[in-house]
N, C-alpha and C positions, 0 to 999 in steps of 0.2 A: 504494499500500499504506500502511496506517495501523495504528496500535495504539490500544487502549483502555487508559487509565491510570485507576487508582483514586486518588482524592484524599482525603487525610486531613489535618487541621489539624496544624501543627507541634507544638502543645501536646499533642494526643492522641497523636501518634507518640512524643513524648518521654516521656509518661506510660507508654505501653505498654512502651517499651524499658527504662525503669527497673524496671518490674514483672517483666520476664522475664529481664533480664540477670543475669550471675553476675560481679560485680566481683572481680578478682583482687587483693585486698588482704589483708594479714595479719589484719585485723580480721574479715573475712568468710569467709576460706578457711582452715579449720583444717588445720594440718599433720598428716600421719598420725602416730599414736602407735606407736612401735616400741621393743622392748627385747629383749636377747639374754641367754641363759643358757648357760654352758659347763660341761660335765663333763669332768674329766680326772684321772688319777692316782687318789688316794684317794677321789675323789668316787664312784667305782664301788663303794665299800664299802656305799653306801646302796642296796643291792639284793641279789639272791641268785640262785644258779644252781649246781647240782651239777656238778662238773667244770670250774668256771671259777676263775681266779686273778686277784687284783687286786694291782698294784704301782704304783710311782711312774710307770712308763711306760704304764700303762693296764690294759686288761682283756684276758685271753687264756684259753686252755685250760690246765688244770693238766698236770703232766707225763705222766699216764697216760691222760687222757681223749681219745677220738677225736671225740666230739661232745658238745655241751653247749648249753643254752639259759639265758641270763641275763635276768632281769627286774628292772627298777629298781623302787624304791619309787615310789608316786605322788608327783609333783612339783608343788607349787603354784607357778604361774607369777608372774613379777614384775608383769605386767599382765594384765587381761582381754584376750582376743584373738579375732578372727574369722578369722585366717589364720596359718598356721605354716609356716616353711621350716626344714629341717634340713640341716646339713652335718657331715661327719665326716672324721677323719684316721685311716687304717688301713693296716696292711700285710697283704696277702693273698698269700702265696707260692703257687707252683704246687702243685697237689695239695692245696689247702686252700680253704675257703670261709668267708664271713662275710656274714650278712644281717641287716638292721635293720628293725624294725617300730615304729610309734608309734601311740598312740591318745589320745583327748582326752575330757574331760567337763566338765560344769558342776557345781561344788561336789561333793556326794556323789552326784550323779545317775548315770544309766546311762553306761557307757563307749560311745564310738563303736566301730565295727569296727577291727580292726588294719589300719593302712595300711602296706603294704610299701614301703620307700624304695628307689627306683631312682636311680642316678646319671644326672643330666640332662646329656648330653654338651654340648649347645649352650648350657648356662648356665655352662660352665667355660672359663676362659681357659687358654692353653697353659702358663702358668707357675704355675697353681694346683696345690697339692699336696693339696687336700682334695677330697672328693666332695660333691656338692650335689644335693639331692632336689628334686622338684617341690613345688608349694605345696599344702597341705592347708587346706581352709576348713571352717568350723563351720556346722552346719545352721542355717537361718534361724529355726527354732523356738526355738533356744537363744540366738540373737543372738551371744553370746560365751561362751567357755569359759575356765576358770582353772586347769585341772589336766591334766597329761599323764603318760604312762608309756611307757617304751620297753623293747624286748627285743631281745636279740642272739643269733642262732644261729650256732654255730661248728661246723666240720667239717674233718677231714683224713684222709688215708690213711696218713700216716707220722708217727710222733712226733718225727721229726727236724725237722719244720717245724711252725710254729704261727701261725695268723692272730692279729693283735692290733689292738684298737681303742684308739688312743691318746687320742682326744678326740671329743666329740660336742657340737655347738652348736645351740641352738634359737633362732630369731628369731621373736618374737611380734609381730603386726601388728594394730592396731585401726583399721579405717576405717569403723566403723559410724556415726560422727558426720557424716552427710552425707545428701543427698537420696536417696530410693528411686528405683527404676527408673520407677515410675509418675509420680513428681514430675518426673524428667528428661524423660520423654515429653511431659508437659503443657507444660513450658517450651520444649521444642524446637518443638512445634506452634505455640506462640504466637510464637516467633521467626521460624519459617518464614512465618507469616501476615503478620507485620509487615514482613518483608523482600521479600515477594512471591516467595519461592523456589517454583519449579515445575520439573517434569521438562524436561530438554533436548529440543528438537524433533529433534535430530540424534542418531541411534544409539539403542542400548538405554539406557533411563534408569537412573541410579543409584537404588537403592531409598532409602526414608526411613532416615536414620541419626541417632543422637544425636551431635551434633557435639562435638568436643573442647572447644570453648568452653563447652559446657553441662555436661559431666560432670567435666572436669579443671579445677578451680577453684583449685588451689594456685598460689602465686606462681612456682613452679618449672615450671609447665606451658608457659609461653610462652618460646620462644627461637628463634633462627635460626642461631646459630653452629654449624658442623660439619655442617649438613644437606647430604646429597648426594642427587642424583636420577638415575634411570636408568629408561627405559621398561620396563615389565614384559613379559617374554616367557613367564613361567611363573607358575602359580598354586599356592600351597602351603597345604594344610589342616593345622592343628594342633588339639590340645586342651590346655587349661590344667591338666589333672590336678587339679582342685579338686572340692570336694564337689558331689554331685548333689542333695542334699537342700535346698540353699539356695533361696530365692526372691528375696533381695535381691542380685540380680546386680550392681547398681551398686557395692555395697560390695566385691564380689569384684574387679571391674575396677579399683577404686581401689587395692585391696591389691596386685594384680599390678603396677600402675604404680609404687607405692612401692617394691616389692622390686626392680624392674628399674632404677629411676631413681637411687636414692641410693647413694653409695659405702659401702663396708664401714666400720664404725665400732664403738665399744663398744656402741652401742645396736642395731646391726644388723650382726652379724658376717658374715652371708651375703649382704648386699645387693650387687648387681652393679655399680653405678656406671656404667651405660650412659647415664645422663642422660635416659632416657625409656623408655616401654613398648616392647617389642620388636616386637610384631605391628602390621601395618598396619591391620587391622580385627579386631574381636571380635564374636561372635554369641552371645547368651545363649540359654537353653533356651526362652524365650518368643518367640524370633525377633527380639528387638531387636538392632540392629546399632550398634556404637559405633566412631567413628573412633579409630584407635590412634596409632601413632608420629606425632609432630609433622610437619606439612607446611604449607608456605606456600600451597599450592593443592591441596586434596584432589581436586578435580574434574578437574584437567588434568595434574597432575604425579604421578609415582610416586617417593615418597621411599624411600631405602634404609633398611630397618628393621634389627632385630637379632633374628632368629628362626631363621635356618638357616645360620649360618656363611658359607661361600663363596657360598651361593646367595642371600644377602641382596640383592646387586646383580643386578637383572634379574628380580626376582620380587615378587609381592604375597602376603604371608602373612596368612591369615585364621584366627583361633583360635576354636574352639568352646569355650565356657566350661563346663567340667565334665570328667568322666572317662568315656571311651568305650572302655575295654578290654573284653575278652570278659567275659561274666557270670561265668565260672569262673576268672578271672585270680587267681592266688594272692596274697592280701594287698591287692589293689587292684582288686576287681571293678567293672566299669563297666556302663553302660546303653546302649541304642541312642539315637542322637540323636533328640529329639522331632520331630514333623512340622513344627512352626512353625520350629524351628531349621534343619531341612533346607531348607525353602522359602526362608528368608532367605539361607542360604548359596548356594543356586542363583541368587538374584537378584544378590547382590553379585558373584559370579564371572561371571555373564552380562554384567553391565555392563562389567567390566574386559576380558573376553575380546573383546567387541564393540569396545570403544574401541581396543584394541591389536592387533586382528586376530589373536588367538591361536586356533589350531586345537587344540581340546582333545583331539583324537584323535591328535595327532602327538607326537613326542618329539625335541626339537631341541637342538642343541649351541650355544645362543646366550647362555648365562650366562657372562660373561667370566672368572669365577674358579672355575668348576666344570669339571673334566675330563670331556670327552665330552658326551653328551646326557642329558636326563632327560625324563620325561613332562611335557608342557606343563601338565597338571593332575595333581597328585600329592599324596600325603601326605608329611608331614615325614620319615618313615622312608625314603622313596624317594630322598632326597638322598644320604645316605651309608650308610644301613643300620645306624646305630649307636643308634637310639632306637626305642621302641615307638610314639611319637607318630605319628598321632593316636589311637591305640588301634584294636584290631581292628574294633570295631563301626562306627567312623567310616571306617576305611581300606576296609572292604568296600563302602562306598557309592561308591567312585570310578567304577566303570563306569556306575552309575546317574547319578552327577553329570555325567559327560561327556555322556551322552545327554540329560540335562535341559538343560544349558547349550547344547548344540548345537541342540536344538529351539527354545530361546528366541531364539537369534540367527541361525537359518537356516543352520547349518553341516550339510552332508550328507556322510556318510562312505560313499563308494562302494566301499570295499574289501571283499573277501570274506576272512573270517578262518578259520584253522584253528588251534585251540588245542591245545597239547600234552597237555592232560588231557581231550581229547574222543575220540570213537570214530574220528575221522578221522586220528588219530595212533597209530601202533604203534611199540613199542620192544622191544629185545631183553630177555631175562630175564638181568638182570645187576645189579650193585650201582649204584644210582642215588642221587643226592642231590637234594634239593629246595631251591629258594631260600628263605632264612630270612625270617621276618617278612612273608610273602605277597609276596616280591620277584618281580617278573616281569610281563609283560603280562597284564592281567586277573588279577592277584594270585597267579600261580603260574608256576613254571618248573622244569625238570629240568637237572641238570648232571652232568658227569663230568670226568675229567682226560685230557689228551692223552697219546698214546704213539707212539713211532716203531717199536715192536716189533710186527710183525704177529701174533705168537704171544700177545701180551698184550692185543690188541684185543678187547674184549667188548661195548662199548656202541654200539648203532646205533639210529637212529630214522627213520621214514618219515612224511612229511606227505602225505596224499592228499586234495586238495580235490575237492569236487563242483563242477565247472566248469559253469555254467549254459548256455553256448553257445560254439560255435567262435569263436576270435578270438585276438587278440594281447594278452598280459597281462604286466604288470610284476610280478615276484616279489620279495618282500622277507622277510627273517627278522629277528625281534627278538632283540637281544643285551642282556639286562638289566644294569643296574649293581647288583650285589649284593655284600655284604660276605663274602668267602670267605677273605681273607688271601693270596690269590694273584692274579697277573696272568692274562689270558686268552690263549689260543693265537693265534698269527699265521698258522696253517696249516689252519683249518677247511676241509675239502674237501667241497663240496656237489656232488651229482650230480642234475641236473635232467632228468627224463624227460618229453619233450614231443612234439608232433606231428611234429617234424622229426628226432627221434632223441634222443641224450643229449648233454648239455653239462656239462663239469666246470668248476667255479668254485672256485678256492682264495682264501679271503678271511681277513683279519685280524679276528677278533672283538675284539681288544684296541683296534684303531683305531675300532671302531664301538660302544663301550660306551654303553649307554643310548639306542641309536638303532636304527632299522630299517635293516638291512644289505641293500643292493640287489644281487641276483644277476644281474639283467638282464631283458630283454624276450624273450618266447618265444611261439610259436604253440601254443595248446592246443586240444584237442578237447573237446567237451561230454562230461560224465561224469566217471568216476573213474579213467581210464587214466593221467592225468598224475600225477607225484609227485616229491617231493624227498627224497633220501636223504642222511644224514650219519652218519658214525661217528667214533670217537675216534682213528682212525689218521691221523697227520700225518707230514710229512717235515721239519717245522721245529722242533719242540720236544717236551719231555717234561714231564708232570706240571703242566701249566697248564690253567686252566679252559676247559671247552668246553660251550657252552650249547645246550640244546634247548628253545626257547621258542616263541612264536607265529609263525605264517606268515601272510602276507596277499598277496592278488592284487588287481590293479587292471586292469580291462579298458581298453585304450587304443586310440585310433584308429590303425590301421596306417599306416606312412608311405605317401604317395601312390605309385602306380605311376609309374615314371620310366624314360626312356631317357637314359643318361648318356654323352656323348661321351668317348672316351679318346684316340684319335690319328688324324690329326694334331691338335694343339691349335689354338685360335683364334689367328690372326695369325701362324702359322708359315710359313716358307719351306723348301722341300725342294729338293735338287739331284739327285734321282733321279726320272725320269718314272714309274717303277713305284712306286706308292704303296700301302702297307698301311694300311687303315682298320680301326678297332676301336671298339667301344662296348659298354655294358652295358645290359641290360634288367632293371630292378629291380622285382620285383612281390612282394607278400606272399602273396596267395591267387589271384591272377588267372592264367589260362592264356594264353600267347601264341599267337594264331591265325595271324598273318602278320607278316613283317618287310619293310620297303621301304627301299632305299637310293638316294639321289639325289645327283648332283653338278651344279651349275648354274654358269653364267658370270656371273650377276647376282644381286644380293641379293634381288630380288623373285621369283626362281626361275622366271621365264618362259621362260628358254632352258636346258633341261636337256641336259647332255652324257651323263649316265648315269642310268638308272632300272632298278633291279633289285628284284624282289619274290620272296619265298620263302614257302611255306606252313607255316612253322614259326619257331622262334626262332633267328635267325642273328646272330652277334656280330662277324663279321669279313668283310672283302672286299678283294680286291687288284685294282688296275687299272693298266694301262700307258698313260700319256697320250702317250708318244712324243715330244712337243715341249714347249717351255717354255710356261707358263701364267701371265699376269700376276696374275690373281685368279679363284679358284674358291670355291664354297660347297658344303659337304657336310652332309647331314642323314640321320639314321636314324629311322624311324618304325615303331611296332608297333601292331597291332590286338590288344587283349586282351579276354577274356571276364570280366566281373565276376561277383560272387557272386549277383546278382539276374538272371542269364542274359542281361544286356545286353552290348553290346560298347562299348569305349572305345578311341579312337585317341590314342596318346601319342607325342610326338616329342622328339628331342633339340633343343638349341639349334642355330642355324645357325652353322657353323664356317667361317671364311674361311681359305684357305691359297693358296699360289702355288708354282710350280715354276720355278726359275732354275738353269740348267746352265752359264751362261757365267761364266768366270773374270773378276773385276774387273781394272781396270788402275790403275797408280799411277806416280808419278815424283817425283823431287826437283825442287822448283821453284826453290829459291834457297838459297845458302849465303853467310852474312855473317860477316866477321871482326869481333870486338868491338874497340873502340878501347882498352879496358883489359883486361889479362890475355891469356890464350891461348885463350879460348873462341870457339866459332863458333855462330851461330844457323843451324840447319838447318830448312828448310820443305819440306813435301811435300803432295801431293794425290792423290786417287784418284776413280775413277768406276765405277759399275755401273748398268746400264740398268734392271734389274728390282728386285731386293731391296735394293740399295744397299750401300755400303761400311760394314761393321760395325766393323772394327778394322785396325790396321797393325802389322806387325813391321818394325823398322828395324835394319839391320846395318851394320857398318863393317869395313874392312881397310886395311892399309898398301898404298899404291900399289904394284902389281907383284906382290902376293901372291895366292894362290888361295883361301885359307880365310877364311870370314867369321866375325866375332865379333858375337854378339847385343848390341844396345844397348837397344832397347825391344821389349816383347813384348805383343801384343794391346792396343796403345794406341789410345785413341779421339781423341787430340789430333793436330794436324797441324803442330806445330813443337816444337822443344826445343833447349836449349843442349847443345853437345857439347864436352867437354873432352878434347883429344887426349892419349893416354898419353905420347906423345913430341912435344913442341911443334916439334921440329926436323924432323919427318917429315910427308909428305903422306898424307891418308887419303881413301879412296873410300867411297861410301855406296850402298846400295840399299834400296828399300822394297817390302815384299810386302803387298798388300791382301787382305783376307778379307771376303766379302759375308755378308749375313744368312742365306743359304741354306747357308753353309759352304764355298762355293767359294773356293780360295786360289790366289794366284800361286805358281808352282813354284819349287823351289830352283835351277832353271837360269836364273832371271831375272838378266840381266847387271847390271853396275854402272851407276849413273846417270852422265850426262855431267858432272854437277857434283859436285866434291869440294872438299876444303880448298884444293887448288892453284888452283881457279877461284873461290875466295871473294872477295867484293866487300868491300873495307875499309869499315867503317861509321863515319862520323864521329860523335863524341859527340852533336853537336847534333840529328842525325836518328835516333839509335839507338832511343829510346823509341817514336816513331810507327811504326817498322818492325816492332816486336815484336808479334805477334798474341797476345793474352791470352785 
């Protein structure tokens, strides 16, 4: 085997690298420009709104108003900006509401649409007291904006409570002073050509990406301290909630990096201080992919990013650059991800799924800091249910994404699915809830709450699959992880109606959150006669979540037909010549035609003592052998008919046993008196011609007495030290042997001839050699 290498001169290579490299020096890598502006207290006087009141503590409703809308005056920003992040501190009591919107413009030009600000849960630390919105970016046609305006909508049901906005902070970011996406692509292609980068010959290739070294040129981009790695088992799709009208996506990526990386300061009050961009990869709307969070080896290691809280470890987060909420989403309408973006997303997900063996159809409990399971390919909202990310129009792509990725890497899903929103599911006419934010298998689920009161039970559902053929099937039910504010029931009672009748399975949905709950394996008939029934009645709990989501079946190979020996077991000895034999014939669909039972005197079964054949399934037989037998071999055989009208002969393993009816013999062989102390060494032995001695019981008594005292019971040793209760008395011994067949010497066995009175004094010099260890 040989390789072809291209040769270029050192000077030419050096010239090329100088031309395409991005030196990370302060002179060539401009730091992002950021500046913050805070409104609080009397600052809110620079605006208007009927029914609002301004005080030193902020902006609120006046005493009589139930609703009001406040609009600030236009605000000239301290710097021109292409990205804006907003944070605010507010009190919103129960039975009240507060919503904030912001818009931007360039000079006195047209305003952008109003952007509704949502709290981004995953951008906030536990000790943060402020709310933080997603990033808003400026349309590329304007490059930068310099004016903003915000408005606040208040509402309440009771004048005793009042929502209040204490402060609002705007962080303006300008990252337009840098290469465009087209320039980055050109430089990346030149670098790839110079380094000879080519797709791996092993596994699904990683698509072309803009490397971090190309797009992230700040001196703060390179670091290794604090990096952690964990193989990805899950793939998480995000959106950046930035403007969809931009085309300078490189500037947007740089703005996100700046916001995520730098700590909060006077110039960036909302910055996160994570030290890096949170996502592992980003995909822009032209399908260009960017390496995200710093990694020492993007090709082989999965760095732990900062994009999904507890799910950071064990996942790869890919962010779609833009906003992909529903088109009618109030305050923040989105678009459908463009085709180029979707195709690139499929490619980057396929590479990682293939590399890590991720089955995108499964939902596994493998992320170490996440309770329960989650879909192996999911949207950000599926982690905890506390965010809209990645937006409805991206989230609705998940079933399509799974199919696309599976097709790319050769994953075949052989399950048959029954969705709860299909015609194969019927439910009672009752009060039903639906999983929020498209939560559930294939973006939907129903739920209710458990009850232990039969009179209060109203919710039931039936899944009725169309089974394609007779066979054995694994049945599983999906239990989604959805944000309902309650735990799930431990007593979901499923009734499975199958070819062999009905089986009831009580299962904990709480223990199976975010996973497929296995009900078991069942024989099903072709068609729609099989079904699974579930209602809200439990014996375990009240008012806990009870989920009615997807069901799936997997046809499995039935266990092979088998004859399983039961008794006597292999290697056993019996002490009764009348022997009861038993066995099991285990079949799934086969019919037993004949049963044959044999006993032979040799392992080759050439000399058969017994041969019995019955024209049906027989599972027991009794035979009286009358005499002892040193070694016999029994076997049960069945002839069964298979589903293809053929016959098959199946046999148990060959089982050896013996019959021993003779009681063993035993005796005390020696008693030695120790030279030091009052102890005696007592030795004994036994004999059994067939099964052998298995254990001894040794007893003692005072000389002349009739009652025996147990010393050793079921002992396997043949000597022991005896300490006489009274050293001044003589003691007698007897030993009772028991063989492997269970034959024991009787309680009438006399005392041995040797006792302590006949003990041989043992000089110290020969004591140790005499003791059997």
